C-alpha positions in Angstrom: -44.9 -19.5 -34.5 -47.3 -20.6 -31.5 -47.6 -17.1 -29.9 -48.5 -15.7 -33.6 -51.4 -18.1 -33.5 -52.8 -17.1 -29.9 -52.5 -13.2 -30.9 -54.2 -13.6 -34.0 -56.7 -16.0 -32.1 -57.2 -13.1 -29.4 -57.5 -10.6 -32.0 -60.3 -12.0 -34.1 -62.2 -13.3 -31.0 -65.4 -11.1 -31.4 -65.8 -11.1 -27.1 -61.9 -9.6 -26.8 -62.6 -6.6 -29.0 -65.7 -6.2 -27.3 -64.2 -6.2 -23.6 -61.4 -4.2 -25.1 -63.6 -1.5 -26.5 -65.7 -1.3 -23.7 -62.1 -0.7 -21.4 -61.2 1.8 -24.0 -64.8 3.8 -23.5 -64.3 3.4 -19.4 -61.0 4.9 -19.7 -61.8 7.8 -22.0 -65.0 8.5 -19.9 -63.0 8.6 -16.3 -60.3 10.8 -18.2 -63.4 13.4 -19.2 -64.7 13.3 -15.3 -61.8 13.7 -13.7 -60.1 16.5 -16.1 -63.1 18.2 -17.1 -66.0 17.5 -15.6 -64.9 17.5 -11.5 -63.8 20.8 -12.0 -66.8 22.3 -13.5 -68.7 20.2 -10.8 -67.0 22.4 -7.9 -67.0 25.4 -9.5 -70.7 24.9 -10.2 -71.0 23.6 -6.2 -69.6 27.0 -5.5 -71.9 29.5 -7.5 -75.1 27.4 -5.9 -73.7 28.0 -2.7 -73.2 31.4 -3.2 -76.7 31.4 -4.5 -78.4 30.3 -1.4 -76.0 32.4 0.4 -77.2 35.6 -1.4 -80.6 34.3 -2.8 -82.1 36.1 -5.6 -85.3 38.5 -5.6 -86.9 35.5 -7.4 -85.8 33.1 -4.4 -86.3 35.2 -1.8 -90.0 36.2 -2.8 -90.6 32.1 -3.4 -89.4 31.6 0.4 -91.2 34.3 1.8 -94.7 32.7 0.4 -93.7 29.6 2.2 -95.8 30.0 5.1 -98.6 30.5 3.1 -98.3 27.7 0.8 -99.6 23.7 1.6 -97.5 21.6 -0.5 -94.0 23.2 0.4 -92.3 20.1 -0.8 -93.3 21.7 -4.6 -92.2 25.2 -3.5 -88.9 24.0 -2.3 -88.6 22.0 -5.8 -89.5 25.1 -7.8 -86.8 27.2 -5.4 -84.4 24.2 -5.5 -84.7 24.8 -9.6 -84.7 28.6 -9.7 -81.0 28.2 -7.8 -79.7 26.0 -9.7 -80.6 28.1 -12.9 -79.1 31.0 -11.2 -75.9 29.5 -10.4 -76.0 28.1 -14.0 -76.4 31.4 -15.2 -73.9 32.8 -12.8 -71.4 30.5 -14.9 -72.6 31.3 -18.2 -72.0 34.9 -18.1 -68.1 34.1 -16.4 -67.4 32.0 -19.0 -69.4 34.5 -21.7 -67.3 37.5 -19.8 -63.5 35.5 -20.2 -64.0 35.2 -23.6 -64.7 38.9 -24.6 -61.9 39.6 -22.1 -59.4 37.3 -24.4 -60.9 38.3 -27.8 -60.1 42.0 -26.5 -56.9 41.4 -25.5 -55.8 39.7 -28.9 -57.8 42.2 -31.0 -55.0 42.7 -33.2 -53.7 39.4 -34.3 -56.5 37.5 -34.0 -60.2 36.4 -36.4 -59.3 37.6 -39.9 -62.0 34.9 -41.0 -65.1 36.2 -39.2 -66.8 32.7 -40.3 -64.1 30.9 -38.7 -64.4 32.6 -35.1 -68.2 32.3 -35.0 -68.2 28.6 -35.7 -65.3 28.0 -33.2 -67.3 30.3 -30.5 -70.5 28.5 -31.1 -69.0 24.9 -30.8 -67.1 26.4 -28.1 -70.3 27.5 -26.0 -72.2 24.1 -26.7 -69.3 22.1 -25.7 -69.3 24.6 -22.4 -72.7 24.2 -21.9 -72.8 20.4 -22.0 -70.2 20.2 -19.8 -72.1 22.8 -17.8 -75.5 20.4 -17.8 -73.1 17.2 -17.0 -72.1 18.9 -14.2 -75.2 19.8 -12.4 -76.7 16.6 -12.6 -76.8 15.0 -9.6 
């Protein structure tokens, strides 16, 4: 009976519950970062490196303006921002291309209810964008 009393005390203590909830949130957060965010960050880093190696015409133009600009720090931040956007756009295009390929492969069987398709597609798109934005954060 003493063990049961201790368990009941432990459960009813708000601090224990608060600590357990914090631990659960930390575990879920760690799992999300490892399973989803880390791979997306890796892909983002590679696409960013590709954009730096082969800059877009806009970035090339900005880089060409560098000798004529007094505040090169600001220009570098703009170049960095455009490069980040280009890397994100590449990832988005790859993601959308893969979704289209999958849809074409499953054309005969999938999506008889078009409303369900668009709702599911929109939520997947939003989730992908959120994870991508989180991956871009430094």
